[in-house]
MOPAC internal coordinates of N, CA, C and O (Angstrom, degrees):
PM7 1SCF
backbone

  N    0.0000 0     0.00 0     0.00 0    0    0    0
  C    1.4463 1     0.00 0     0.00 0    1    0    0
  C    1.5378 1   109.48 1     0.00 0    2    1    0
  O    1.2310 1   120.77 1   -40.33 1    3    2    1
  N    1.2987 1   116.12 1   139.67 1    3    2    1
  C    1.4609 1   121.51 1   179.96 1    5    3    2
  C    1.5219 1   109.05 1   -80.57 1    6    5    3
  O    1.2310 1   120.74 1   -47.29 1    7    6    5
  N    1.3294 1   116.19 1   132.71 1    7    6    5
  C    1.4618 1   122.27 1  -179.61 1    9    7    6
  C    1.5291 1   109.85 1   -69.22 1   10    9    7
  O    1.2310 1   120.67 1   -42.69 1   11   10    9
  N    1.3456 1   116.33 1   137.31 1   11   10    9
  C    1.4597 1   120.55 1   175.84 1   13   11   10
  C    1.5222 1   108.39 1   -73.45 1   14   13   11
  O    1.2310 1   120.67 1   -56.80 1   15   14   13
  N    1.3334 1   116.32 1   123.20 1   15   14   13
  C    1.4587 1   121.30 1   176.61 1   17   15   14
  C    1.5242 1   108.01 1  -156.32 1   18   17   15
  O    1.2310 1   120.98 1   -18.10 1   19   18   17
  N    1.3071 1   115.73 1   161.90 1   19   18   17
  C    1.4671 1   121.49 1   177.67 1   21   19   18
  C    1.5345 1   110.02 1   -55.48 1   22   21   19
  O    1.2310 1   120.83 1   131.43 1   23   22   21
  N    1.3275 1   116.02 1   -48.57 1   23   22   21
  C    1.4697 1   121.08 1  -178.54 1   25   23   22
  C    1.5243 1   111.04 1   -58.89 1   26   25   23
  O    1.2310 1   120.26 1   136.29 1   27   26   25
  N    1.3447 1   117.11 1   -43.71 1   27   26   25
  C    1.4567 1   119.97 1  -178.50 1   29   27   26
  C    1.5279 1   112.55 1   -69.81 1   30   29   27
  O    1.2310 1   119.63 1   148.06 1   31   30   29
  N    1.3285 1   118.32 1   -31.94 1   31   30   29
  C    1.4719 1   120.48 1   175.11 1   33   31   30
  C    1.5272 1   109.05 1   -67.34 1   34   33   31
  O    1.2310 1   120.11 1   136.49 1   35   34   33
  N    1.3283 1   117.39 1   -43.51 1   35   34   33
  C    1.4681 1   120.41 1   177.31 1   37   35   34
  C    1.5304 1   110.59 1   -59.48 1   38   37   35
  O    1.2310 1   120.26 1   137.42 1   39   38   37
  N    1.3403 1   117.11 1   -42.58 1   39   38   37
  C    1.4660 1   120.71 1   178.48 1   41   39   38
  C    1.5240 1   111.00 1   -64.02 1   42   41   39
  O    1.2310 1   120.42 1   134.93 1   43   42   41
  N    1.3314 1   116.81 1   -45.07 1   43   42   41
  C    1.4707 1   120.53 1   179.03 1   45   43   42
  C    1.5259 1   111.25 1   -56.96 1   46   45   43
  O    1.2310 1   120.72 1   138.25 1   47   46   45
  N    1.3370 1   116.22 1   -41.75 1   47   46   45
  C    1.4673 1   121.55 1  -176.37 1   49   47   46
  C    1.5321 1   112.31 1   -90.60 1   50   49   47
  O    1.2310 1   120.27 1  -171.65 1   51   50   49
  N    1.3336 1   117.09 1     8.35 1   51   50   49
  C    1.4622 1   122.81 1   177.27 1   53   51   50
  C    1.5342 1   111.78 1    58.01 1   54   53   51
  O    1.2310 1   120.40 1  -143.05 1   55   54   53
  N    1.3214 1   116.83 1    36.95 1   55   54   53
  C    1.4694 1   122.69 1   179.49 1   57   55   54
  C    1.5296 1   111.77 1    53.68 1   58   57   55
  O    1.2310 1   120.63 1  -147.82 1   59   58   57
  N    1.3174 1   116.39 1    32.18 1   59   58   57
  C    1.4606 1   122.25 1  -176.77 1   61   59   58
  C    1.5278 1   109.60 1  -116.34 1   62   61   59
  O    1.2310 1   120.86 1   -49.51 1   63   62   61
  N    1.3294 1   115.96 1   130.49 1   63   62   61
  C    1.4624 1   120.83 1   175.67 1   65   63   62
  C    1.5245 1   108.10 1   -61.10 1   66   65   63
  O    1.2310 1   120.28 1   -52.36 1   67   66   65
  N    1.3234 1   117.07 1   127.64 1   67   66   65
  C    1.4551 1   121.16 1  -177.26 1   69   67   66
  C    1.5199 1   112.64 1   -78.08 1   70   69   67
  O    1.2310 1   120.05 1   177.32 1   71   70   69
  N    1.3318 1   117.51 1    -2.68 1   71   70   69
  C    1.4654 1   121.65 1   178.46 1   73   71   70
  C    1.5203 1   111.82 1  -102.61 1   74   73   71
  O    1.2310 1   119.75 1   131.60 1   75   74   73
  N    1.3264 1   118.09 1   -48.40 1   75   74   73
  C    1.4745 1   119.95 1  -177.90 1   77   75   74
  C    1.5224 1   112.50 1  -101.34 1   78   77   75
  O    1.2310 1   119.78 1   164.78 1   79   78   77
  N    1.3370 1   118.03 1   -15.22 1   79   78   77
  C    1.4591 1   121.66 1   176.66 1   81   79   78
  C    1.5167 1   115.84 1    83.56 1   82   81   79
  O    1.2310 1   119.80 1  -177.39 1   83   82   81
  N    1.3310 1   117.99 1     2.61 1   83   82   81
  C    1.4597 1   121.55 1  -178.47 1   85   83   82
  C    1.5290 1   109.79 1   -84.09 1   86   85   83
  O    1.2310 1   120.53 1   -38.95 1   87   86   85
  N    1.3322 1   116.59 1   141.05 1   87   86   85
  C    1.4611 1   122.03 1   178.41 1   89   87   86
  C    1.5307 1   109.07 1   -87.66 1   90   89   87
  O    1.2310 1   120.31 1   -45.06 1   91   90   89
  N    1.3397 1   117.02 1   134.94 1   91   90   89
  C    1.4647 1   123.32 1  -177.20 1   93   91   90
  C    1.5206 1   110.41 1  -130.90 1   94   93   91
  O    1.2310 1   120.88 1   -13.84 1   95   94   93
  N    1.3337 1   115.91 1   166.16 1   95   94   93
  C    1.4668 1   120.83 1   172.67 1   97   95   94
  C    1.5336 1   108.20 1   -82.22 1   98   97   95
  O    1.2310 1   120.92 1   -15.07 1   99   98   97
  N    1.3378 1   115.85 1   164.93 1   99   98   97
  C    1.4666 1   120.99 1  -177.36 1  101   99   98
  C    1.5248 1   113.07 1   -51.72 1  102  101   99
  O    1.2310 1   120.12 1   135.22 1  103  102  101
  N    1.3322 1   117.37 1   -44.78 1  103  102  101
  C    1.4621 1   119.16 1  -173.37 1  105  103  102
  C    1.5317 1   113.08 1   -73.20 1  106  105  103
  O    1.2310 1   119.87 1   170.71 1  107  106  105
  N    1.3240 1   117.85 1    -9.29 1  107  106  105
  C    1.4657 1   121.45 1   177.71 1  109  107  106
  C    1.5298 1   112.64 1   -97.65 1  110  109  107
  O    1.2310 1   120.45 1   176.67 1  111  110  109
  N    1.3341 1   116.74 1    -3.33 1  111  110  109
  C    1.4588 1   121.46 1  -175.24 1  113  111  110
  C    1.5168 1   112.84 1  -104.71 1  114  113  111
  O    1.2310 1   121.14 1   -21.96 1  115  114  113
  N    1.3150 1   115.43 1   158.04 1  115  114  113
  C    1.4638 1   123.36 1   173.03 1  117  115  114
  C    1.5198 1   107.50 1  -133.62 1  118  117  115
  O    1.2310 1   121.04 1   -10.80 1  119  118  117
  N    1.3096 1   115.61 1   169.20 1  119  118  117
  C    1.4619 1   120.77 1   171.88 1  121  119  118
  C    1.5205 1   107.50 1  -102.07 1  122  121  119
  O    1.2310 1   120.41 1   -39.23 1  123  122  121
  N    1.3191 1   116.83 1   140.77 1  123  122  121
  C    1.4591 1   121.03 1   178.72 1  125  123  122
  C    1.5185 1   109.92 1  -125.51 1  126  125  123
  O    1.2310 1   121.12 1   -44.15 1  127  126  125
  N    1.3267 1   115.46 1   135.85 1  127  126  125
  C    1.4602 1   121.31 1   173.87 1  129  127  126
  C    1.5244 1   107.20 1   -84.80 1  130  129  127
  O    1.2310 1   119.98 1   -61.01 1  131  130  129
  N    1.3371 1   117.64 1   118.99 1  131  130  129
  C    1.4606 1   121.68 1  -179.69 1  133  131  130
  C    1.5198 1   109.30 1   -60.20 1  134  133  131
  O    1.2310 1   120.12 1   129.15 1  135  134  133
  N    1.3263 1   117.37 1   -50.85 1  135  134  133
  C    1.4658 1   121.69 1   168.95 1  137  135  134
  C    1.5219 1   104.78 1   -95.38 1  138  137  135
  O    1.2310 1   120.02 1   -66.31 1  139  138  137
  N    1.3322 1   117.56 1   113.69 1  139  138  137
  C    1.4744 1   120.33 1  -175.01 1  141  139  138
  C    1.5268 1   112.74 1   -55.82 1  142  141  139
  O    1.2310 1   121.31 1   -32.06 1  143  142  141
  N    1.3273 1   115.10 1   147.94 1  143  142  141
  C    1.4615 1   120.12 1   179.27 1  145  143  142
  C    1.5234 1   111.80 1   -57.87 1  146  145  143
  O    1.2310 1   120.45 1   144.61 1  147  146  145
  N    1.3269 1   116.75 1   -35.39 1  147  146  145
  C    1.4669 1   120.54 1  -179.88 1  149  147  146
  C    1.5331 1   111.35 1   -63.72 1  150  149  147
  O    1.2310 1   120.46 1   156.25 1  151  150  149
  N    1.3365 1   116.73 1   -23.75 1  151  150  149
  C    1.4660 1   121.68 1   178.16 1  153  151  150
  C    1.5278 1   111.87 1   -97.60 1  154  153  151
  O    1.2310 1   120.50 1  -167.11 1  155  154  153
  N    1.3203 1   116.65 1    12.89 1  155  154  153
  C    1.4596 1   120.80 1   177.85 1  157  155  154
  C    1.5153 1   114.68 1    95.45 1  158  157  155
  O    1.2310 1   119.81 1  -173.63 1  159  158  157
  N    1.3311 1   117.97 1     6.37 1  159  158  157
  C    1.4587 1   121.17 1   179.00 1  161  159  158
  C    1.5164 1   111.32 1   -66.97 1  162  161  159
  O    1.2310 1   120.69 1   -40.93 1  163  162  161
  N    1.2999 1   116.28 1   139.07 1  163  162  161
  C    1.4664 1   122.72 1  -179.04 1  165  163  162
  C    1.5212 1   110.92 1   -98.81 1  166  165  163
  O    1.2310 1   121.29 1   -19.67 1  167  166  165
  N    1.3260 1   115.14 1   160.33 1  167  166  165
  C    1.4646 1   121.11 1   175.06 1  169  167  166
  C    1.5200 1   107.19 1   -89.38 1  170  169  167
  O    1.2310 1   121.26 1   -94.40 1  171  170  169
  N    1.3317 1   115.19 1    85.60 1  171  170  169
  C    1.4617 1   122.62 1  -177.54 1  173  171  170
  C    1.5191 1   109.18 1  -132.84 1  174  173  171
  O    1.2310 1   120.85 1   -14.51 1  175  174  173
  N    1.3299 1   115.97 1   165.49 1  175  174  173
  C    1.4590 1   121.25 1   178.85 1  177  175  174
  C    1.5242 1   111.91 1   -56.38 1  178  177  175
  O    1.2310 1   119.86 1   143.61 1  179  178  177
  N    1.3242 1   117.86 1   -36.39 1  179  178  177
  C    1.4625 1   120.53 1  -175.44 1  181  179  178
  C    1.5208 1   113.65 1   -86.09 1  182  181  179
  O    1.2310 1   119.49 1   172.31 1  183  182  181
  N    1.3284 1   118.58 1    -7.69 1  183  182  181
  C    1.4674 1   120.53 1  -179.19 1  185  183  182
  C    1.5231 1   113.42 1  -115.68 1  186  185  183
  O    1.2310 1   119.66 1   175.10 1  187  186  185
  N    1.3188 1   118.25 1    -4.90 1  187  186  185
  C    1.4651 1   121.08 1  -177.71 1  189  187  186
  C    1.5282 1   109.29 1  -117.01 1  190  189  187
  O    1.2310 1   120.99 1   -47.25 1  191  190  189
  N    1.3350 1   115.71 1   132.75 1  191  190  189
  C    1.4600 1   121.60 1   178.16 1  193  191  190
  C    1.5210 1   109.52 1  -131.20 1  194  193  191
  O    1.2310 1   121.09 1   -17.55 1  195  194  193
  N    1.3329 1   115.52 1   162.45 1  195  194  193
  C    1.4558 1   122.90 1   175.06 1  197  195  194
  C    1.5235 1   108.77 1   -79.40 1  198  197  195
  O    1.2310 1   120.73 1   -45.13 1  199  198  197
  N    1.3322 1   116.21 1   134.87 1  199  198  197
  C    1.4659 1   120.74 1   178.53 1  201  199  198
  C    1.5212 1   109.49 1  -142.54 1  202  201  199
  O    1.2310 1   120.91 1   -33.38 1  203  202  201
  N    1.3336 1   115.87 1   146.62 1  203  202  201
  C    1.4631 1   118.69 1   171.51 1  205  203  202
  C    1.5309 1   107.08 1   -76.08 1  206  205  203
  O    1.2310 1   120.48 1   -17.91 1  207  206  205
  N    1.3133 1   116.69 1   162.09 1  207  206  205
  C    1.4634 1   120.50 1  -177.70 1  209  207  206
  C    1.5152 1   112.88 1   -59.12 1  210  209  207
  O    1.2310 1   120.04 1   138.42 1  211  210  209
  N    1.3321 1   117.53 1   -41.58 1  211  210  209
  C    1.4654 1   121.00 1  -177.89 1  213  211  210
  C    1.5294 1   111.46 1   -63.05 1  214  213  211
  O    1.2310 1   120.35 1   133.90 1  215  214  213
  N    1.3298 1   116.94 1   -46.10 1  215  214  213
  C    1.4709 1   120.07 1  -179.78 1  217  215  214
  C    1.5268 1   111.33 1   -67.91 1  218  217  215
  O    1.2310 1   120.38 1   141.91 1  219  218  217
  N    1.3335 1   116.88 1   -38.09 1  219  218  217
  C    1.4591 1   120.24 1   179.43 1  221  219  218
  C    1.5271 1   110.09 1   -63.29 1  222  221  219
  O    1.2310 1   120.18 1   137.42 1  223  222  221
  N    1.3301 1   117.26 1   -42.58 1  223  222  221
  C    1.4729 1   120.24 1   177.45 1  225  223  222
  C    1.5214 1   111.30 1   -66.53 1  226  225  223
  O    1.2310 1   120.08 1   140.43 1  227  226  225
  N    1.3290 1   117.45 1   -39.57 1  227  226  225
  C    1.4573 1   121.39 1   179.92 1  229  227  226
  C    1.5302 1   110.49 1   -63.41 1  230  229  227
  O    1.2310 1   120.54 1   137.12 1  231  230  229
  N    1.3330 1   116.58 1   -42.88 1  231  230  229
  C    1.4607 1   120.32 1   179.65 1  233  231  230
  C    1.5208 1   110.68 1   -67.04 1  234  233  231
  O    1.2310 1   120.29 1   139.99 1  235  234  233
  N    1.3262 1   117.06 1   -40.01 1  235  234  233
  C    1.4620 1   120.54 1  -179.99 1  237  235  234
  C    1.5126 1   111.34 1    57.17 1  238  237  235
  O    1.2310 1   120.32 1    44.69 1  239  238  237
  N    1.3213 1   116.99 1  -135.31 1  239  238  237
  C    1.4605 1   121.91 1  -178.71 1  241  239  238
  C    1.5069 1   113.43 1   -93.25 1  242  241  239
  O    1.2310 1   120.03 1  -162.87 1  243  242  241
  N    1.3338 1   117.54 1    17.13 1  243  242  241
  C    1.4628 1   119.95 1  -178.87 1  245  243  242
  C    1.5226 1   110.76 1   -85.44 1  246  245  243
  O    1.2310 1   121.01 1   -24.78 1  247  246  245
  N    1.3138 1   115.67 1   155.22 1  247  246  245
  C    1.4610 1   120.86 1   174.71 1  249  247  246
  C    1.5159 1   109.04 1   -94.05 1  250  249  247
  O    1.2310 1   120.30 1    -8.32 1  251  250  249
  N    1.3218 1   117.03 1   171.68 1  251  250  249
  C    1.4570 1   121.54 1  -178.61 1  253  251  250
  C    1.5239 1   112.06 1   -61.41 1  254  253  251
  O    1.2310 1   119.58 1   152.02 1  255  254  253
  N    1.3273 1   118.42 1   -27.98 1  255  254  253
  C    1.4541 1   120.77 1  -175.24 1  257  255  254
  C    1.5276 1   113.17 1   -79.95 1  258  257  255
  O    1.2310 1   119.91 1   167.26 1  259  258  257
  N    1.3156 1   117.77 1   -12.74 1  259  258  257
  C    1.4638 1   119.99 1   179.14 1  261  259  258
  C    1.5197 1   109.88 1   -80.00 1  262  261  259
  O    1.2310 1   119.44 1   -40.96 1  263  262  261
  N    1.3231 1   118.68 1   139.04 1  263  262  261
  C    1.4659 1   122.84 1  -170.88 1  265  263  262
  C    1.5206 1   116.27 1   -57.51 1  266  265  263
  O    1.2310 1   118.76 1   150.77 1  267  266  265
  N    1.3195 1   119.97 1   -29.23 1  267  266  265
  C    1.4639 1   120.73 1  -175.34 1  269  267  266
  C    1.5211 1   112.98 1   -72.00 1  270  269  267
  O    1.2310 1   119.78 1   170.83 1  271  270  269
  N    1.3164 1   118.03 1    -9.17 1  271  270  269
  C    1.4642 1   121.16 1  -175.79 1  273  271  270
  C    1.5220 1   111.08 1  -114.56 1  274  273  271
  O    1.2310 1   120.49 1   -56.12 1  275  274  273
  N    1.3354 1   116.67 1   123.88 1  275  274  273
  C    1.4675 1   121.92 1   175.43 1  277  275  274
  C    1.5251 1   108.23 1  -103.34 1  278  277  275
  O    1.2310 1   120.69 1  -111.29 1  279  278  277
  N    1.3065 1   116.29 1    68.71 1  279  278  277
  C    1.4624 1   121.02 1  -172.05 1  281  279  278
  C    1.5130 1   112.62 1   -86.78 1  282  281  279
  O    1.2310 1   121.44 1   -34.64 1  283  282  281
  N    1.3051 1   114.86 1   145.36 1  283  282  281
  C    1.4632 1   121.34 1   172.29 1  285  283  282
  C    1.5259 1   108.02 1   -75.60 1  286  285  283
  O    1.2310 1   119.86 1   -21.99 1  287  286  285
  N    1.3182 1   117.88 1   158.01 1  287  286  285
  C    1.4610 1   119.74 1   178.16 1  289  287  286
  C    1.5239 1   111.54 1   -61.29 1  290  289  287
  O    1.2310 1   120.22 1   -32.68 1  291  290  289
  N    1.3089 1   117.18 1   147.32 1  291  290  289
  C    1.4657 1   121.67 1   177.31 1  293  291  290
  C    1.5279 1   108.85 1   -63.45 1  294  293  291
  O    1.2310 1   120.78 1   -38.09 1  295  294  293
  N    1.3093 1   116.11 1   141.91 1  295  294  293
  C    1.4667 1   121.54 1  -178.86 1  297  295  294
  C    1.5182 1   109.23 1   -85.19 1  298  297  295
  O    1.2310 1   119.75 1   -34.13 1  299  298  297
  N    1.3333 1   118.08 1   145.87 1  299  298  297
  C    1.4591 1   120.12 1   175.35 1  301  299  298
  C    1.5259 1   111.07 1   -71.84 1  302  301  299
  O    1.2310 1   120.69 1   -20.07 1  303  302  301
  N    1.3124 1   116.28 1   159.93 1  303  302  301
  C    1.4580 1   120.58 1   177.16 1  305  303  302
  C    1.5131 1   110.19 1   -72.77 1  306  305  303
  O    1.2310 1   120.24 1   -16.44 1  307  306  305
  N    1.3166 1   117.14 1   163.56 1  307  306  305
  C    1.4709 1   120.54 1   178.35 1  309  307  306
  C    1.5202 1   110.76 1   -67.89 1  310  309  307
  O    1.2310 1   120.49 1   -28.82 1  311  310  309
  N    1.3073 1   116.66 1   151.18 1  311  310  309
  C    1.4571 1   119.82 1  -176.04 1  313  311  310
  C    1.5191 1   113.16 1   -94.20 1  314  313  311
  O    1.2310 1   119.98 1   170.53 1  315  314  313
  N    1.3070 1   117.63 1    -9.47 1  315  314  313
  C    1.4626 1   118.64 1  -179.14 1  317  315  314
  C    1.5071 1   111.06 1  -175.51 1  318  317  315
  O    1.2310 1   120.17 1     1.98 1  319  318  317
  N    1.3290 1   117.27 1  -178.02 1  319  318  317
  C    1.4520 1   120.54 1  -178.39 1  321  319  318
  C    1.5303 1   111.90 1   -63.86 1  322  321  319
  O    1.2310 1   121.37 1   -28.45 1  323  322  321
  N    1.3219 1   114.99 1   151.55 1  323  322  321
  C    1.4643 1   120.44 1   178.33 1  325  323  322
  C    1.4985 1   110.72 1   -93.15 1  326  325  323
  O    1.2310 1   120.10 1   180.00 1  327  326  325

């Protein structure tokens, strides 16, 4: 099983913001909880996606179902070692 880490999430998402689709370098990316932690969202492969800083700030504490967010679907976790 692949260990959950920032680096591995970036690799899974191909260093691409899951909201705007633009590819960035590591230092320009953040991790975003699709279901915010304040709403009970967990730090898991299925709830965390790669986001650029601008999209992460725009989304804020909203979930994908709220109108202000045009979020891409959450990516599944990796199925095995790389």
